PQR file with spaces between the fields and no chain letter, atoms N, CA, C, O and H, PARSE charges and radii, in Angstrom:
ATOM       1  N    MET     1     186.949  -24.575  -58.694 -0.4000 1.5000
ATOM       2  CA   MET     1     186.427  -23.264  -58.455 -0.0000 2.0000
ATOM       3  C    MET     1     186.794  -22.498  -59.331  0.5500 1.7000
ATOM       4  O    MET     1     188.014  -22.523  -59.495 -0.5500 1.4000
ATOM       5  N    ASP     2     185.976  -21.477  -60.294 -0.4000 1.5000
ATOM       6  CA   ASP     2     186.601  -20.722  -61.126 -0.0000 2.0000
ATOM       7  C    ASP     2     186.608  -19.342  -60.581  0.5500 1.7000
ATOM       8  O    ASP     2     186.671  -19.150  -59.367 -0.5500 1.4000
ATOM       9  H    ASP     2     184.985  -21.456  -60.161  0.4000 1.0000
ATOM      10  N    ILE     3     186.547  -18.417  -61.407 -0.4000 1.5000
ATOM      11  CA   ILE     3     186.594  -17.008  -61.331 -0.0000 2.0000
ATOM      12  C    ILE     3     185.082  -16.651  -61.158  0.5500 1.7000
ATOM      13  O    ILE     3     184.716  -15.789  -60.359 -0.5500 1.4000
ATOM      14  H    ILE     3     186.496  -18.573  -62.394  0.4000 1.0000
ATOM      15  N    SER     4     184.256  -17.335  -61.920 -0.4000 1.5000
ATOM      16  CA   SER     4     182.792  -16.676  -61.763 -0.0000 2.0000
ATOM      17  C    SER     4     182.176  -16.772  -60.417  0.5500 1.7000
ATOM      18  O    SER     4     181.361  -15.897  -60.124 -0.5500 1.4000
ATOM      19  H    SER     4     184.553  -18.035  -62.569  0.4000 1.0000
ATOM      20  N    PHE     5     182.484  -17.851  -59.417 -0.4000 1.5000
ATOM      21  CA   PHE     5     182.112  -18.238  -58.253 -0.0000 2.0000
ATOM      22  C    PHE     5     182.461  -16.934  -57.384  0.5500 1.7000
ATOM      23  O    PHE     5     181.659  -16.283  -56.713 -0.5500 1.4000
ATOM      24  H    PHE     5     183.146  -18.561  -59.655  0.4000 1.0000
ATOM      25  N    LEU     6     183.878  -16.688  -57.549 -0.4000 1.5000
ATOM      26  CA   LEU     6     184.372  -15.705  -56.639 -0.0000 2.0000
ATOM      27  C    LEU     6     183.678  -14.179  -57.173  0.5500 1.7000
ATOM      28  O    LEU     6     183.417  -13.331  -56.320 -0.5500 1.4000
ATOM      29  H    LEU     6     184.529  -17.216  -58.094  0.4000 1.0000
ATOM      30  N    LEU     7     183.425  -13.927  -58.537 -0.4000 1.5000
ATOM      31  CA   LEU     7     182.709  -12.794  -58.515 -0.0000 2.0000
ATOM      32  C    LEU     7     181.452  -12.696  -57.900  0.5500 1.7000
ATOM      33  O    LEU     7     181.125  -11.824  -57.095 -0.5500 1.4000
ATOM      34  H    LEU     7     183.637  -14.616  -59.230  0.4000 1.0000
ATOM      35  N    LYS     8     180.661  -13.750  -58.365 -0.4000 1.5000
ATOM      36  CA   LYS     8     179.322  -13.944  -57.828 -0.0000 2.0000
ATOM      37  C    LYS     8     179.239  -13.550  -56.223  0.5500 1.7000
ATOM      38  O    LYS     8     178.327  -12.938  -55.668 -0.5500 1.4000
ATOM      39  H    LYS     8     180.926  -14.458  -59.019  0.4000 1.0000
ATOM      40  N    THR     9     180.364  -14.037  -55.679 -0.4000 1.5000
ATOM      41  CA   THR     9     180.311  -13.963  -54.124 -0.0000 2.0000
ATOM      42  C    THR     9     180.813  -12.805  -53.801  0.5500 1.7000
ATOM      43  O    THR     9     180.772  -12.542  -52.600 -0.5500 1.4000
ATOM      44  H    THR     9     181.105  -14.534  -56.130  0.4000 1.0000
ATOM      45  N    ILE    10     181.304  -11.982  -54.542 -0.4000 1.5000
ATOM      46  CA   ILE    10     181.725  -10.477  -54.445 -0.0000 2.0000
ATOM      47  C    ILE    10     180.680   -9.762  -54.688  0.5500 1.7000
ATOM      48  O    ILE    10     180.438   -8.791  -53.970 -0.5500 1.4000
ATOM      49  H    ILE    10     181.338  -12.196  -55.518  0.4000 1.0000
ATOM      50  N    GLY    11     180.029  -10.033  -55.528 -0.4000 1.5000
ATOM      51  CA   GLY    11     178.721   -9.262  -55.879 -0.0000 2.0000
ATOM      52  C    GLY    11     177.524   -9.060  -54.805  0.5500 1.7000
ATOM      53  O    GLY    11     176.997   -8.024  -54.399 -0.5500 1.4000
ATOM      54  H    GLY    11     180.225  -10.821  -56.111  0.4000 1.0000
ATOM      55  N    VAL    12     177.276  -10.474  -54.477 -0.4000 1.5000
ATOM      56  CA   VAL    12     176.500  -10.531  -53.306 -0.0000 2.0000
ATOM      57  C    VAL    12     176.846   -9.822  -52.063  0.5500 1.7000
ATOM      58  O    VAL    12     175.979   -9.420  -51.287 -0.5500 1.4000
ATOM      59  H    VAL    12     177.705  -11.316  -54.806  0.4000 1.0000
ATOM      60  N    GLY    13     178.253   -9.650  -51.848 -0.4000 1.5000
ATOM      61  CA   GLY    13     178.789   -8.987  -50.603 -0.0000 2.0000
ATOM      62  C    GLY    13     178.526   -7.655  -50.886  0.5500 1.7000
ATOM      63  O    GLY    13     177.959   -6.959  -50.044 -0.5500 1.4000
ATOM      64  H    GLY    13     178.957   -9.977  -52.478  0.4000 1.0000
ATOM      65  N    VAL    14     178.909   -7.150  -52.104 -0.4000 1.5000
ATOM      66  CA   VAL    14     178.753   -5.703  -52.040 -0.0000 2.0000
ATOM      67  C    VAL    14     177.309   -5.401  -52.171  0.5500 1.7000
ATOM      68  O    VAL    14     177.059   -4.338  -51.603 -0.5500 1.4000
ATOM      69  H    VAL    14     179.370   -7.715  -52.788  0.4000 1.0000
ATOM      70  N    ILE    15     176.355   -5.902  -52.667 -0.4000 1.5000
ATOM      71  CA   ILE    15     174.896   -5.782  -52.541 -0.0000 2.0000
ATOM      72  C    ILE    15     174.525   -5.541  -51.232  0.5500 1.7000
ATOM      73  O    ILE    15     173.935   -4.513  -50.903 -0.5500 1.4000
ATOM      74  H    ILE    15     176.559   -6.766  -53.128  0.4000 1.0000
ATOM      75  N    VAL    16     174.872   -6.536  -50.364 -0.4000 1.5000
ATOM      76  CA   VAL    16     174.374   -6.763  -49.059 -0.0000 2.0000
ATOM      77  C    VAL    16     174.973   -5.914  -48.269  0.5500 1.7000
ATOM      78  O    VAL    16     174.389   -5.693  -47.208 -0.5500 1.4000
ATOM      79  H    VAL    16     175.352   -7.372  -50.632  0.4000 1.0000
ATOM      80  N    ALA    17     176.187   -5.242  -48.503 -0.4000 1.5000
ATOM      81  CA   ALA    17     176.665   -4.247  -47.608 -0.0000 2.0000
ATOM      82  C    ALA    17     176.292   -2.806  -48.015  0.5500 1.7000
ATOM      83  O    ALA    17     176.319   -1.847  -47.244 -0.5500 1.4000
ATOM      84  H    ALA    17     176.661   -5.421  -49.365  0.4000 1.0000
ATOM      85  N    VAL    18     175.956   -2.766  -49.263 -0.4000 1.5000
ATOM      86  CA   VAL    18     175.237   -1.293  -49.477 -0.0000 2.0000
ATOM      87  C    VAL    18     173.918   -1.128  -48.955  0.5500 1.7000
ATOM      88  O    VAL    18     173.572   -0.218  -48.202 -0.5500 1.4000
ATOM      89  H    VAL    18     175.934   -3.545  -49.890  0.4000 1.0000
ATOM      90  N    SER    19     173.122   -2.145  -49.432 -0.4000 1.5000
ATOM      91  CA   SER    19     171.755   -2.515  -48.903 -0.0000 2.0000
ATOM      92  C    SER    19     171.459   -2.177  -47.527  0.5500 1.7000
ATOM      93  O    SER    19     170.639   -1.382  -47.068 -0.5500 1.4000
ATOM      94  H    SER    19     173.403   -2.885  -50.044  0.4000 1.0000
ATOM      95  N    GLY    20     172.411   -3.052  -46.881 -0.4000 1.5000
ATOM      96  CA   GLY    20     172.437   -3.227  -45.287 -0.0000 2.0000
ATOM      97  C    GLY    20     172.559   -1.643  -44.584  0.5500 1.7000
ATOM      98  O    GLY    20     171.844   -1.141  -43.716 -0.5500 1.4000
ATOM      99  H    GLY    20     173.077   -3.698  -47.254  0.4000 1.0000
ATOM     100  N    TYR    21     173.864   -1.008  -45.380 -0.4000 1.5000
ATOM     101  CA   TYR    21     174.174    0.202  -44.864 -0.0000 2.0000
ATOM     102  C    TYR    21     173.092    1.537  -45.059  0.5500 1.7000
ATOM     103  O    TYR    21     172.821    2.492  -44.332 -0.5500 1.4000
ATOM     104  H    TYR    21     174.444   -1.416  -46.085  0.4000 1.0000
ATOM     105  N    LEU    22     172.733    1.204  -46.095 -0.4000 1.5000
ATOM     106  CA   LEU    22     171.323    2.055  -46.521 -0.0000 2.0000
ATOM     107  C    LEU    22     170.198    2.082  -45.665  0.5500 1.7000
ATOM     108  O    LEU    22     169.660    3.091  -45.209 -0.5500 1.4000
ATOM     109  H    LEU    22     172.953    0.428  -46.686  0.4000 1.0000
ATOM     110  N    LEU    23     169.804    0.619  -45.436 -0.4000 1.5000
ATOM     111  CA   LEU    23     168.552    0.268  -44.549 -0.0000 2.0000
ATOM     112  C    LEU    23     168.792    0.733  -42.992  0.5500 1.7000
ATOM     113  O    LEU    23     167.897    0.925  -42.169 -0.5500 1.4000
ATOM     114  H    LEU    23     170.241   -0.200  -45.807  0.4000 1.0000
ATOM     115  N    GLN    24     170.318    0.881  -42.761 -0.4000 1.5000
ATOM     116  CA   GLN    24     170.512    1.170  -41.233 -0.0000 2.0000
ATOM     117  C    GLN    24     170.542    2.480  -41.236  0.5500 1.7000
ATOM     118  O    GLN    24     170.145    3.019  -40.203 -0.5500 1.4000
ATOM     119  H    GLN    24     171.045    0.725  -43.430  0.4000 1.0000
ATOM     120  N    LYS    25     170.988    3.322  -42.318 -0.4000 1.5000
ATOM     121  CA   LYS    25     171.117    4.883  -42.040 -0.0000 2.0000
ATOM     122  C    LYS    25     169.628    5.286  -41.991  0.5500 1.7000
ATOM     123  O    LYS    25     169.304    6.323  -41.412 -0.5500 1.4000
ATOM     124  H    LYS    25     171.311    2.884  -43.157  0.4000 1.0000
ATOM     125  N    SER    26     168.656    4.438  -42.625 -0.4000 1.5000
ATOM     126  CA   SER    26     166.968    4.978  -42.720 -0.0000 2.0000
ATOM     127  C    SER    26     166.372    4.691  -41.641  0.5500 1.7000
ATOM     128  O    SER    26     165.188    4.935  -41.410 -0.5500 1.4000
ATOM     129  H    SER    26     168.920    3.596  -43.095  0.4000 1.0000
ATOM     130  N    GLY    27     167.381    3.992  -40.684 -0.4000 1.5000
ATOM     131  CA   GLY    27     166.552    3.541  -39.261 -0.0000 2.0000
ATOM     132  C    GLY    27     165.561    2.430  -39.599  0.5500 1.7000
ATOM     133  O    GLY    27     164.385    2.479  -39.240 -0.5500 1.4000
ATOM     134  H    GLY    27     168.343    3.794  -40.872  0.4000 1.0000
ATOM     135  N    ARG    28     166.096    1.406  -40.319 -0.4000 1.5000
ATOM     136  CA   ARG    28     165.273    0.072  -40.490 -0.0000 2.0000
ATOM     137  C    ARG    28     166.555   -0.785  -40.224  0.5500 1.7000
ATOM     138  O    ARG    28     167.361   -1.213  -41.050 -0.5500 1.4000
ATOM     139  H    ARG    28     167.052    1.366  -40.610  0.4000 1.0000
ATOM     140  N    ASP    29     166.544   -0.918  -38.973 -0.4000 1.5000
ATOM     141  CA   ASP    29     167.798   -2.023  -38.345 -0.0000 2.0000
ATOM     142  C    ASP    29     167.457   -3.250  -38.610  0.5500 1.7000
ATOM     143  O    ASP    29     168.219   -4.090  -39.090 -0.5500 1.4000
ATOM     144  H    ASP    29     165.890   -0.571  -38.301  0.4000 1.0000
ATOM     145  N    GLU    30     166.222   -3.437  -38.295 -0.4000 1.5000
ATOM     146  CA   GLU    30     165.686   -4.874  -38.472 -0.0000 2.0000
ATOM     147  C    GLU    30     165.675   -5.711  -39.902  0.5500 1.7000
ATOM     148  O    GLU    30     165.878   -6.888  -40.203 -0.5500 1.4000
ATOM     149  H    GLU    30     165.603   -2.754  -37.905  0.4000 1.0000
ATOM     150  N    GLN    31     165.347   -4.548  -40.606 -0.4000 1.5000
ATOM     151  CA   GLN    31     165.604   -5.014  -42.268 -0.0000 2.0000
ATOM     152  C    GLN    31     166.819   -5.204  -42.398  0.5500 1.7000
ATOM     153  O    GLN    31     167.094   -6.293  -42.901 -0.5500 1.4000
ATOM     154  H    GLN    31     165.183   -3.592  -40.362  0.4000 1.0000
ATOM     155  N    ALA    32     167.924   -4.358  -42.055 -0.4000 1.5000
ATOM     156  CA   ALA    32     169.218   -4.558  -42.436 -0.0000 2.0000
ATOM     157  C    ALA    32     169.821   -5.749  -42.034  0.5500 1.7000
ATOM     158  O    ALA    32     170.538   -6.503  -42.693 -0.5500 1.4000
ATOM     159  H    ALA    32     167.701   -3.474  -41.646  0.4000 1.0000
ATOM     160  N    ILE    33     169.478   -5.826  -40.966 -0.4000 1.5000
ATOM     161  CA   ILE    33     169.843   -7.602  -40.269 -0.0000 2.0000
ATOM     162  C    ILE    33     169.443   -8.507  -40.927  0.5500 1.7000
ATOM     163  O    ILE    33     170.130   -9.518  -41.075 -0.5500 1.4000
ATOM     164  H    ILE    33     168.896   -5.214  -40.430  0.4000 1.0000
ATOM     165  N    LEU    34     168.222   -8.367  -41.491 -0.4000 1.5000
ATOM     166  CA   LEU    34     167.393   -9.418  -42.346 -0.0000 2.0000
ATOM     167  C    LEU    34     168.210   -9.597  -43.653  0.5500 1.7000
ATOM     168  O    LEU    34     168.571  -10.721  -43.999 -0.5500 1.4000
ATOM     169  H    LEU    34     167.664   -7.546  -41.371  0.4000 1.0000
ATOM     170  N    VAL    35     168.443   -8.709  -44.235 -0.4000 1.5000
ATOM     171  CA   VAL    35     169.335   -8.214  -45.568 -0.0000 2.0000
ATOM     172  C    VAL    35     170.746   -9.183  -45.309  0.5500 1.7000
ATOM     173  O    VAL    35     171.220  -10.017  -46.080 -0.5500 1.4000
ATOM     174  H    VAL    35     168.150   -7.795  -43.953  0.4000 1.0000
ATOM     175  N    THR    36     171.116   -8.876  -44.295 -0.4000 1.5000
ATOM     176  CA   THR    36     172.577   -9.443  -43.910 -0.0000 2.0000
ATOM     177  C    THR    36     172.538  -10.827  -43.820  0.5500 1.7000
ATOM     178  O    THR    36     173.466  -11.435  -44.352 -0.5500 1.4000
ATOM     179  H    THR    36     170.731   -8.198  -43.668  0.4000 1.0000
ATOM     180  N    VAL    37     171.500  -11.573  -43.159 -0.4000 1.5000
ATOM     181  CA   VAL    37     171.460  -12.747  -42.930 -0.0000 2.0000
ATOM     182  C    VAL    37     170.923  -13.520  -44.631  0.5500 1.7000
ATOM     183  O    VAL    37     171.550  -14.335  -45.308 -0.5500 1.4000
ATOM     184  H    VAL    37     170.746  -11.078  -42.727  0.4000 1.0000
ATOM     185  N    VAL    38     170.030  -13.101  -44.814 -0.4000 1.5000
ATOM     186  CA   VAL    38     169.650  -13.544  -46.462 -0.0000 2.0000
ATOM     187  C    VAL    38     170.958  -13.563  -47.199  0.5500 1.7000
ATOM     188  O    VAL    38     171.262  -14.663  -47.662 -0.5500 1.4000
ATOM     189  H    VAL    38     169.521  -12.440  -44.264  0.4000 1.0000
ATOM     190  N    GLY    39     171.653  -12.740  -47.369 -0.4000 1.5000
ATOM     191  CA   GLY    39     172.895  -12.623  -47.900 -0.0000 2.0000
ATOM     192  C    GLY    39     173.913  -13.897  -47.788  0.5500 1.7000
ATOM     193  O    GLY    39     174.367  -14.629  -48.668 -0.5500 1.4000
ATOM     194  H    GLY    39     171.406  -11.847  -46.993  0.4000 1.0000
ATOM     195  N    ALA    40     174.104  -13.883  -46.325 -0.4000 1.5000
ATOM     196  CA   ALA    40     174.810  -15.115  -45.787 -0.0000 2.0000
ATOM     197  C    ALA    40     174.645  -16.301  -46.123  0.5500 1.7000
ATOM     198  O    ALA    40     175.565  -17.066  -46.413 -0.5500 1.4000
ATOM     199  H    ALA    40     173.735  -13.288  -45.610  0.4000 1.0000
ATOM     200  N    VAL    41     173.234  -16.633  -46.118 -0.4000 1.5000
ATOM     201  CA   VAL    41     172.499  -18.021  -46.314 -0.0000 2.0000
ATOM     202  C    VAL    41     172.697  -18.278  -48.069  0.5500 1.7000
ATOM     203  O    VAL    41     173.027  -19.350  -48.576 -0.5500 1.4000
ATOM     204  H    VAL    41     172.487  -16.011  -45.882  0.4000 1.0000
ATOM     205  N    ALA    42     172.436  -17.151  -48.720 -0.4000 1.5000
ATOM     206  CA   ALA    42     172.433  -17.474  -50.158 -0.0000 2.0000
ATOM     207  C    ALA    42     173.920  -17.538  -50.587  0.5500 1.7000
ATOM     208  O    ALA    42     174.124  -18.103  -51.662 -0.5500 1.4000
ATOM     209  H    ALA    42     172.167  -16.280  -48.308  0.4000 1.0000
ATOM     210  N    VAL    43     175.069  -17.015  -49.869 -0.4000 1.5000
ATOM     211  CA   VAL    43     176.516  -17.667  -50.052 -0.0000 2.0000
ATOM     212  C    VAL    43     176.996  -18.665  -49.811  0.5500 1.7000
ATOM     213  O    VAL    43     177.882  -19.209  -50.469 -0.5500 1.4000
ATOM     214  H    VAL    43     174.903  -16.557  -48.995  0.4000 1.0000
ATOM     215  N    LEU    44     176.340  -19.179  -48.546 -0.4000 1.5000
ATOM     216  CA   LEU    44     176.606  -20.618  -48.044 -0.0000 2.0000
ATOM     217  C    LEU    44     175.769  -21.526  -48.926  0.5500 1.7000
ATOM     218  O    LEU    44     176.239  -22.661  -49.007 -0.5500 1.4000
ATOM     219  H    LEU    44     175.620  -18.737  -48.012  0.4000 1.0000
ATOM     220  N    LEU    45     174.615  -21.311  -49.628 -0.4000 1.5000
ATOM     221  CA   LEU    45     174.129  -22.348  -50.576 -0.0000 2.0000
ATOM     222  C    LEU    45     175.021  -22.522  -51.885  0.5500 1.7000
ATOM     223  O    LEU    45     175.294  -23.576  -52.459 -0.5500 1.4000
ATOM     224  H    LEU    45     174.234  -20.389  -49.561  0.4000 1.0000
ATOM     225  N    MET    46     175.417  -21.183  -52.225 -0.4000 1.5000
ATOM     226  CA   MET    46     176.217  -21.616  -53.479 -0.0000 2.0000
ATOM     227  C    MET    46     177.858  -22.087  -53.082  0.5500 1.7000
ATOM     228  O    MET    46     178.637  -22.339  -54.001 -0.5500 1.4000
ATOM     229  H    MET    46     175.195  -20.326  -51.759  0.4000 1.0000
ATOM     230  N    LEU    47     178.255  -22.171  -51.774 -0.4000 1.5000
ATOM     231  CA   LEU    47     179.404  -22.646  -51.554 -0.0000 2.0000
ATOM     232  C    LEU    47     179.170  -24.330  -51.182  0.5500 1.7000
ATOM     233  O    LEU    47     180.098  -25.139  -51.184 -0.5500 1.4000
ATOM     234  H    LEU    47     177.621  -21.967  -51.028  0.4000 1.0000
ATOM     235  N    VAL    48     177.732  -24.679  -50.865 -0.4000 1.5000
ATOM     236  CA   VAL    48     177.587  -26.024  -50.577 -0.0000 2.0000
ATOM     237  C    VAL    48     177.614  -26.864  -52.018  0.5500 1.7000
ATOM     238  O    VAL    48     177.754  -28.087  -51.989 -0.5500 1.4000
ATOM     239  H    VAL    48     176.978  -24.022  -50.863  0.4000 1.0000
ATOM     240  N    SER    49     177.470  -26.130  -53.313 -0.4000 1.5000
ATOM     241  CA   SER    49     177.354  -26.864  -54.447 -0.0000 2.0000
ATOM     242  C    SER    49     178.804  -26.893  -54.779  0.5500 1.7000
ATOM     243  O    SER    49     179.219  -27.860  -55.417 -0.5500 1.4000
ATOM     244  H    SER    49     177.357  -25.136  -53.337  0.4000 1.0000
ATOM     245  N    GLN    50     179.666  -25.899  -54.403 -0.4000 1.5000
ATOM     246  CA   GLN    50     180.926  -25.907  -54.710 -0.0000 2.0000
ATOM     247  C    GLN    50     181.868  -27.080  -54.130  0.5500 1.7000
ATOM     248  O    GLN    50     182.739  -27.635  -54.800 -0.5500 1.4000
ATOM     249  H    GLN    50     179.329  -25.113  -53.884  0.4000 1.0000
ATOM     250  N    ILE    51     181.497  -27.444  -52.474 -0.4000 1.5000
ATOM     251  CA   ILE    51     181.886  -28.409  -51.912 -0.0000 2.0000
ATOM     252  C    ILE    51     181.489  -29.708  -52.510  0.5500 1.7000
ATOM     253  O    ILE    51     182.323  -30.610  -52.591 -0.5500 1.4000
ATOM     254  H    ILE    51     180.790  -26.993  -51.930  0.4000 1.0000
ATOM     255  N    GLY    52     180.484  -29.838  -52.859 -0.4000 1.5000
ATOM     256  CA   GLY    52     179.826  -31.250  -53.508 -0.0000 2.0000
ATOM     257  C    GLY    52     180.616  -31.497  -54.852  0.5500 1.7000
ATOM     258  O    GLY    52     180.802  -32.655  -55.227 -0.5500 1.4000
ATOM     259  H    GLY    52     179.807  -29.106  -52.793  0.4000 1.0000
ATOM     260  N    SER    53     181.087  -30.416  -55.585 -0.4000 1.5000
ATOM     261  CA   SER    53     181.952  -31.005  -56.659 -0.0000 2.0000
ATOM     262  C    SER    53     183.365  -31.057  -56.408  0.5500 1.7000
ATOM     263  O    SER    53     184.091  -31.554  -57.269 -0.5500 1.4000
ATOM     264  H    SER    53     180.936  -29.476  -55.280  0.4000 1.0000
ATOM     265  N    LEU    54     183.895  -30.564  -55.237 -0.4000 1.5000
ATOM     266  CA   LEU    54     185.302  -30.735  -54.525 -0.0000 2.0000
ATOM     267  C    LEU    54     185.467  -32.251  -54.162  0.5500 1.7000
ATOM     268  O    LEU    54     186.393  -32.961  -54.554 -0.5500 1.4000
ATOM     269  H    LEU    54     183.305  -30.160  -54.538  0.4000 1.0000
ATOM     270  N    LEU    55     184.240  -32.710  -53.207 -0.4000 1.5000
ATOM     271  CA   LEU    55     184.347  -34.164  -52.977 -0.0000 2.0000
ATOM     272  C    LEU    55     184.034  -35.071  -54.016  0.5500 1.7000
ATOM     273  O    LEU    55     184.449  -36.217  -53.840 -0.5500 1.4000
ATOM     274  H    LEU    55     183.488  -32.133  -52.889  0.4000 1.0000
ATOM     275  N    ASP    56     183.385  -34.837  -55.085 -0.4000 1.5000
ATOM     276  CA   ASP    56     183.511  -35.760  -56.235 -0.0000 2.0000
ATOM     277  C    ASP    56     184.809  -35.790  -56.927  0.5500 1.7000
ATOM     278  O    ASP    56     185.187  -36.838  -57.451 -0.5500 1.4000
ATOM     279  H    ASP    56     183.048  -33.906  -55.228  0.4000 1.0000
ATOM     280  N    GLU    57     185.534  -34.697  -56.969 -0.4000 1.5000
ATOM     281  CA   GLU    57     186.994  -34.694  -57.564 -0.0000 2.0000
ATOM     282  C    GLU    57     187.660  -35.599  -56.844  0.5500 1.7000
ATOM     283  O    GLU    57     188.262  -36.561  -57.320 -0.5500 1.4000
ATOM     284  H    GLU    57     185.227  -33.845  -56.543  0.4000 1.0000
ATOM     285  N    VAL    58     187.553  -35.257  -55.434 -0.4000 1.5000
ATOM     286  CA   VAL    58     188.554  -36.002  -54.467 -0.0000 2.0000
ATOM     287  C    VAL    58     188.446  -37.470  -54.759  0.5500 1.7000
ATOM     288  O    VAL    58     189.445  -38.181  -54.868 -0.5500 1.4000
ATOM     289  H    VAL    58     187.065  -34.475  -55.047  0.4000 1.0000
ATOM     290  N    ARG    59     186.905  -38.025  -54.916 -0.4000 1.5000
ATOM     291  CA   ARG    59     186.427  -39.255  -54.774 -0.0000 2.0000
ATOM     292  C    ARG    59     187.329  -39.847  -56.306  0.5500 1.7000
ATOM     293  O    ARG    59     188.069  -40.830  -56.259 -0.5500 1.4000
ATOM     294  H    ARG    59     186.094  -37.447  -54.827  0.4000 1.0000
ATOM     295  N    LYS    60     187.102  -39.089  -57.514 -0.4000 1.5000
ATOM     296  CA   LYS    60     187.669  -39.612  -58.457 -0.0000 2.0000
ATOM     297  C    LYS    60     189.124  -39.731  -58.517  0.5500 1.7000
ATOM     298  O    LYS    60     189.717  -40.586  -59.175 -0.5500 1.4000
ATOM     299  H    LYS    60     186.501  -38.291  -57.552  0.4000 1.0000
ATOM     300  N    VAL    61     189.726  -38.730  -57.718 -0.4000 1.5000
ATOM     301  CA   VAL    61     191.209  -38.989  -57.869 -0.0000 2.0000
ATOM     302  C    VAL    61     191.733  -40.271  -56.926  0.5500 1.7000
ATOM     303  O    VAL    61     192.804  -40.853  -57.095 -0.5500 1.4000
ATOM     304  H    VAL    61     189.244  -38.036  -57.183  0.4000 1.0000
ATOM     305  N    PHE    62     190.918  -40.527  -56.081 -0.4000 1.5000
ATOM     306  CA   PHE    62     191.705  -41.699  -55.039 -0.0000 2.0000
ATOM     307  C    PHE    62     190.735  -42.861  -55.269  0.5500 1.7000
ATOM     308  O    PHE    62     190.705  -43.829  -54.510 -0.5500 1.4000
ATOM     309  H    PHE    62     190.048  -40.054  -55.944  0.4000 1.0000
ATOM     310  N    GLY    63     190.050  -42.752  -56.195 -0.4000 1.5000
ATOM     311  CA   GLY    63     189.197  -44.181  -56.808 -0.0000 2.0000
ATOM     312  C    GLY    63     188.149  -44.474  -55.516  0.5500 1.7000
ATOM     313  O    GLY    63     188.113  -45.656  -55.175 -0.5500 1.4000
ATOM     314  H    GLY    63     190.075  -41.966  -56.812  0.4000 1.0000
ATOM     315  N    LEU    64     187.432  -43.695  -54.881 -0.4000 1.5000
ATOM     316  CA   LEU    64     186.531  -44.096  -53.783 -0.0000 2.0000
ATOM     317  C    LEU    64     185.058  -44.230  -54.541  0.5500 1.7000
ATOM     318  O    LEU    64     184.061  -44.557  -53.898 -0.5500 1.4000
ATOM     319  H    LEU    64     187.461  -42.734  -55.158  0.4000 1.0000
């Protein structure tokens, strides 16, 4: 895991937080919840690829 993954995750978090806050203050609560869920799913999808590469490294280290 390198610093670019962390920066991408932080970027998604900031964008989701700001847009969710703005939507909630404008009375669009359902859309704010949808933005939060989509942001969480996007970060989880990015994390799945990182976990896959981690498992590959573990297999190479232990020769599995």
